[in-house]
C-alpha positions in Angstrom: 100.0 74.0 117.6 102.9 75.3 115.4 106.2 76.8 116.5 107.4 80.0 114.9 110.8 81.6 114.9 110.4 85.4 114.2 113.3 87.8 114.0 112.8 91.5 114.5 109.9 90.9 116.8 110.1 93.9 119.0 108.8 96.7 116.7 107.2 97.5 113.4 105.4 94.7 111.6 107.2 92.1 113.7 105.6 93.3 116.9 102.1 92.9 115.4 102.9 89.5 114.1 104.3 88.3 117.4 101.1 89.2 119.2 98.9 87.6 116.5 100.9 84.4 116.5 100.7 84.0 120.3 97.1 85.2 120.5 96.0 82.3 118.3 97.7 79.8 120.5 101.0 79.0 118.7 104.4 78.9 120.2 106.8 81.7 119.3 110.5 82.2 119.6 110.8 86.0 119.2 114.2 87.6 118.7 115.4 91.2 119.0 118.6 93.0 119.6 117.4 93.7 123.2 115.6 90.8 124.9 114.1 93.2 127.5 111.9 94.7 124.7 110.2 91.3 124.4 109.4 90.9 128.1 105.7 91.9 127.6 105.3 88.8 125.4 106.7 86.4 128.0 104.7 88.1 130.8 101.5 87.7 128.9 101.9 84.3 127.2 104.2 82.5 129.5 105.9 79.3 128.3 104.6 79.6 124.8 106.8 82.7 124.3 110.5 82.4 124.2 112.4 85.8 124.1 115.8 85.6 122.6 118.4 88.4 122.4 119.9 88.0 119.0 122.1 89.8 116.5 121.3 88.0 113.2 124.6 89.0 111.8 126.3 86.7 114.3 126.2 83.3 112.7 127.2 81.3 115.7 124.6 83.1 117.8 121.9 82.3 115.2 122.9 78.6 115.3 122.7 78.6 119.1 119.4 80.3 119.1 117.9 77.8 116.7 119.2 74.9 118.8 117.7 76.4 121.9 114.3 76.8 120.2 114.4 73.2 118.9 115.2 71.9 122.3 112.5 74.0 124.0 109.7 73.3 121.5 110.8 70.2 119.7 111.2 71.9 116.3 110.5 75.0 114.2 107.6 74.9 111.8 107.7 78.5 110.5 110.6 80.9 110.1 109.9 84.5 109.5 113.0 86.6 108.7 111.8 90.1 109.5 114.9 91.7 111.1 116.3 94.5 109.0 116.9 98.2 108.5 116.6 100.5 105.5 119.5 102.7 104.6 118.4 105.7 102.6 121.1 107.3 100.4 122.5 107.6 96.9 125.2 105.0 96.1 128.0 107.6 96.5 126.6 108.8 99.8 126.8 105.5 101.5 130.0 104.6 103.4 131.6 101.2 103.0 130.8 100.4 106.6 127.1 101.2 106.1 126.9 99.2 102.9 128.4 96.1 104.6 126.1 96.5 107.6 123.1 96.7 105.3 124.0 93.5 103.6 125.0 91.8 106.9 121.6 92.4 108.4 119.1 92.2 105.5 120.8 89.5 103.5 123.3 87.5 105.5 121.2 87.7 108.6 118.3 86.0 106.8 120.7 83.6 105.1 122.1 82.4 108.5 118.7 81.9 110.1 117.5 80.1 107.0 120.5 77.8 106.9 120.1 77.1 110.6 116.5 75.9 110.4 116.8 73.8 107.3 118.3 70.6 108.8 115.5 70.3 111.3 112.8 71.0 108.7 114.4 68.5 106.3 114.4 65.8 109.1 110.7 66.4 109.8 109.8 66.7 106.1 107.9 70.0 106.4 108.4 73.7 107.1 107.7 77.2 105.9 110.2 80.0 105.4 108.9 83.5 105.0 111.4 86.2 103.9 110.4 89.8 104.4 111.6 91.5 101.3 110.1 94.7 99.9 108.6 96.2 96.7 112.2 97.5 96.5 113.3 93.9 96.1 111.5 93.9 92.7 112.0 97.6 91.6 115.1 99.8 92.2 114.3 103.3 93.2 116.9 106.1 93.5 118.4 106.8 96.9 117.7 103.2 98.0 120.2 101.3 95.9 122.1 99.7 98.8 119.0 98.7 100.7 117.4 97.4 97.5 120.6 95.4 96.7 120.2 93.6 100.0 116.7 92.7 99.1 117.5 91.7 95.5 120.1 89.3 97.0 117.4 87.9 99.3 115.1 87.5 96.4 117.6 85.5 94.3 118.7 83.3 97.2 115.1 82.6 98.3 113.9 81.8 94.8 116.7 79.3 94.3 116.1 77.9 97.8 112.4 77.3 97.0 113.4 75.0 94.1 116.0 73.2 96.2 113.7 72.4 99.2 110.4 71.7 97.6 111.3 68.0 97.6 111.3 68.1 101.4 107.9 69.8 101.6 109.5 73.1 102.7 107.8 76.1 101.2 109.4 79.5 100.8 107.5 82.8 100.4 108.9 86.3 99.8 106.7 88.9 101.4 106.8 92.2 99.6 105.5 95.1 101.8 104.8 98.3 99.9 104.3 101.3 102.3 103.6 100.9 106.0 104.3 103.6 108.6 106.6 101.6 110.9 109.3 104.2 111.4 111.8 101.9 109.7 113.8 104.6 107.9 113.8 106.9 110.9 115.4 104.2 113.1 117.9 103.1 110.5 121.5 104.5 110.0 121.7 107.8 108.2 124.0 108.9 105.4 125.7 112.3 105.1 124.0 113.9 102.2 125.9 115.1 99.1 124.0 118.2 97.7 124.6 117.0 94.1 122.2 114.1 94.8 119.3 116.2 96.0 117.5 115.2 92.9 117.8 111.5 93.7 116.2 112.0 97.1 113.5 114.2 95.6 112.7 111.5 93.0 112.5 108.8 95.7 109.9 110.7 97.8 108.1 111.9 94.7 107.8 108.3 93.6 106.7 107.0 96.9 104.0 109.7 97.1 102.5 108.9 93.7 100.0 106.1 93.9 101.2 104.3 97.1 98.7 104.4 100.0 100.2 103.7 103.4 98.8 100.5 104.8 97.8 99.6 108.4 100.7 97.7 110.0 98.3 95.9 112.4 96.3 94.6 109.4 99.4 92.7 108.2 99.0 90.3 111.2 95.9 88.7 109.7 97.6 88.5 106.4 100.7 86.6 107.7 98.5 84.2 109.6 96.4 83.6 106.4 99.7 83.0 104.5 100.9 80.5 107.1 97.6 78.6 106.7 97.5 78.6 102.9 98.0 75.0 101.6 99.9 76.2 98.6 101.6 79.5 99.4 103.0 81.7 96.7 106.7 82.3 96.1 105.9 86.1 96.2 103.1 88.1 97.6 102.6 91.8 97.9 101.5 93.2 101.3 99.6 96.4 100.5 97.9 97.9 97.4 98.8 99.7 94.2 102.0 97.7 93.6 100.8 95.8 90.5 100.9 98.8 88.1 104.5 99.8 88.8 105.5 96.1 88.6 103.8 95.7 85.2 105.6 98.8 84.0 109.0 97.7 85.4 108.9 94.3 83.7 107.5 95.5 80.4 110.3 98.1 80.2 113.0 95.5 81.0 111.8 93.2 78.3 111.4 96.0 75.8 114.9 97.3 76.3 116.4 93.8 76.1 114.5 93.1 72.8 115.6 96.5 71.4 119.2 95.6 71.9 118.9 92.0 70.6 121.2 92.8 67.7 124.0 93.5 70.2 123.2 90.3 72.0 123.6 88.4 68.8 126.8 90.2 68.1 128.2 89.1 71.4 127.2 85.5 70.7 129.5 85.2 67.7 129.4 82.2 65.5 129.8 79.1 67.7 130.8 75.9 66.0 
């Protein structure tokens, strides 16, 4: 029996994952901004479910929650950083407060929980950390720049982390959901639109409508359990279909542009001794 720590467990993908984890017989510490939203889990699964009210941006509260889970269950085997929101807006439309809040939840929240579980995982010589990123953590679309910045930060931190903790048999995976109808954007903070950026919003929705097929949120539960059981999990995995073609185009375009400007790169190098 494994023990999971899952943030953002009350809605969206997290709610499906919480049910699946408990249904298969594992222990689960489920967190949400309002613990009352998790009461159905504790009612149904009893002592195997621990509901915690947690704001992941509060580092002291995160540390206390991890301590409570380790005392209750004896350790955390799998961390899933799922809490987050998606701020839709052009860079100029986003307020300073909204930008900081986006980073605080999506990046720093995941950083604090990751740091909190690492000492226990290192002591036990095993552990899995799953970071819920996004296709937007790999490709930047217009009108999502601040949201995607939080995911790109998560990507870099997690890739470095994976190399740092492999020696302790701790495995890190970035989950990259593509399109799932979870209501994430609708329940997230909203910007005040600037008419001059109407084209950016149109480009975002035109892009999301071309080739991306919304997936079934419930189906992701089987996928995350399979990922947890994989003996050699990947650093990155897409959740959903039709993401490979835009990724191929993205990375091919990046390399082509860098190669095209190689003369300038050499100019900047100078003539070192």
